[in-house]
C-alpha positions, -999 to +999 in steps of 0.1 A: -566+316+519-569+301+485-560+265+478-526+259+465-539+244+433-561+274+426-533+300+430-521+317+398-484+315+391-466+347+398-457+369+367-421+365+355-401+395+362-372+409+341-348+396+367-361+361+364-359+362+325-324+374+326-315+346+350-330+320+327-310+334+297-278+332+316-284+295+324-287+288+287-257+308+276-231+285+293-246+255+275-240+272+241-206+284+251-196+249+263-208+233+231-188+259+210-157+253+231-160+216+226-162+221+188-132+243+188-112+218+209-121+190+185-110+210+155-077+218+172-071+181+180-078+172+143-054+200+131-026+188+154-031+152+144-029+162+107+002+183+113+020+155+131+012+131+103+026+155+076+062+148+063+074+183+071+067+177+108+093+150+108+120+176+102+109+196+133+114+169+159+148+154+170+155+119+159+174+111+191+164+120+227+193+103+245+209+123+273+246+125+278+265+123+310+267+153+333+233+167+322+244+177+288+224+166+258+243+153+228+238+168+194+203+158+182+198+149+145+171+170+129+162+161+094+197+151+085+213+181+104+225+186+139+209+209+165+228+226+193+218+216+228+207+244+251+210+242+288+181+253+310+154+228+302+164+195+319+145+163+321+144+144+354+128+112+366+097+131+376+094+153+346+109+186+335+131+202+361+152+233+366+187+239+353+203+225+384+185+192+386+214+175+367+190+149+352+198+156+316+188+182+290+168+185+259+182+201+228+163+233+220+167+262+197+195+286+208+180+315+189+144+329+191+120+322+163+107+288+171+120+253+177+150+241+156+154+271+133+180+251+112+152+228+101+131+257+089+157+270+064+146+265+028+160+234+012+186+240-016+173+234-051+178+200-066+196+192-099+166+197-121+157+230-105+193+243-109+193+233-146+160+251-151+171+283-132+203+283-152+186+278-186+159+303-179+184+329-166+206+326-197+176+330-220+165+360-200+200+375-201+201+370-239+168+388-243+178+417-221+210+422-241+191+420-274+165+445-263+193+468-250+212+466-283+180+471-303+169+502-284+204+518-285+210+510-322+176+521-334+168+551-313+203+566-306+226+554-333+200+558-361+185+588-344+150+573-340+146+591-307+142+624-327+110+610-342+093+602-309+065+625-297+076+627-261+112+634-272+100+663-294+079+676-265+109+676-241+131+693-267+104+720-272+100+726-234+137+726-226+147+742-259+172+714-267+188+708-301+181+677-321+201+646-310+231+642-334+242+607-325+277+592-322+286+592-359+269+559-367+247+574-394+279+588-410+295+554-408+266+541-429+271+568-455+308+561-460+303+523-462+302+509-498+285+478-510+316+457-506+319+469-470+350+490-477+350+526-464+349+557-486+362+578-457+347+613-456+356+640-431+335+640-400+345+651-364+332+621-346+347+595-370+380+613-376+387+613-338+384+575-337+410+554-353+384+527-359+358+552-373+330+541-350+332+504-358+347+492-325+336+489-289+359+512-268+361+507-231+337+535-222+311+519-245+317+486-228+311+501-193+280+519-205+266+486-219+273+467-187+254+494-167+225+493-191+222+455-190+228+453-152+197+474-144+170+450-157+191+419-151+192+423-113+154+420-107+146+396-135+174+371-129+169+375-092+133+365-096+145+334-114+166+324-084+200+338-093+221+354-066+233+389-069+270+379-072+262+354-099+241+381-118+270+406-117+295+380-129+272+367-157+264+402-170+300+412-170+311+380-188+283+381-213+289+418-222+326+413-225+321+383-248+297+403-269+322+432-272+351+409-280+332+391-308+321+425-322+356+439-321+370+408-338+344+409-366+331+445-373+363+465-378+378+437-399+349+434-423+353+472-430+391+468-437+403+483-404+430+469-381+423+448-350+413+465-318+441+465-291+436+460-254+444+497-248+414+508-269+387+483-259+380+446-256+407+431-278+401+415-312+427+387-309+405+366-285+380+356-313+399+365-345+406+329-352+368+323-357+365+348-386+363+319-411+338+299-390+302+294-402+286+316-376+310+345-382+303+342-419+266+343-412+270+374-390+290+391-418+263+384-444+236+396-420+256+428-413+261+434-450+223+432-455+219+458-427+242+482-445+222+478-478+188+484-462+178+519-452+174+527-416+181+505-386+166+473-400+183+439-404+209+444-378 
């Protein structure tokens, strides 16, 4: 036998190495778990200190008689109590312990869903949403009027390349318009009309100068399309957008019918034909109506669709 001190240590087998590796892995896992736990504690502490957390916890935990919890105030609101989670002297008990109940959310989706609803905008936000929405609506109506007047009434669509390509493919005739070009031709420098025979103008007692009801409906549809997404993005509700578009378009049509036929020497537009002229006829001598008349006279004296 060899002395103990002179014996060589046995060679480490693969089983021994694997056993040593497993003894080190729990130490690393334990350290990682402690780090994660510390981060969770810090996160919970920060959340509890945040102002928004105060709206998620009841301000009163008193228990009413008979095991029913009173309405708990949550952020200035009231939460409905829900039976089934009852608090006894030794902790949380079953529904039949009769020790009192804690108000909890009656609907799924988290604690106190009423407190999670978005707060209504304050006064300044309402003013900003209203102002921005009116500016956007004015821009939408202006762009709509510009496109229709230039490309359809003054036949600018016939000069566009894609329109020519579509006419060539579908073998369509040139767009003739609604008689607006002929209205320009028969308008003299003093805005009176040298009426000339034309099918579109002869069929209209106002010779294309007034908004009939069908044109009003077409304009409401054209303005409503872009107004719904744009004003909706600014915070306007759908009902408010519909009412605003209808009111703005009706006001525009009534101002036009009070001013345009009159400046060409034609009678007022009755309710049976379109938005009536009598609503704004009293403003014909106002400064803004005079400015609109001068601007429109310039439009008639300039070639094309400019200065309108």
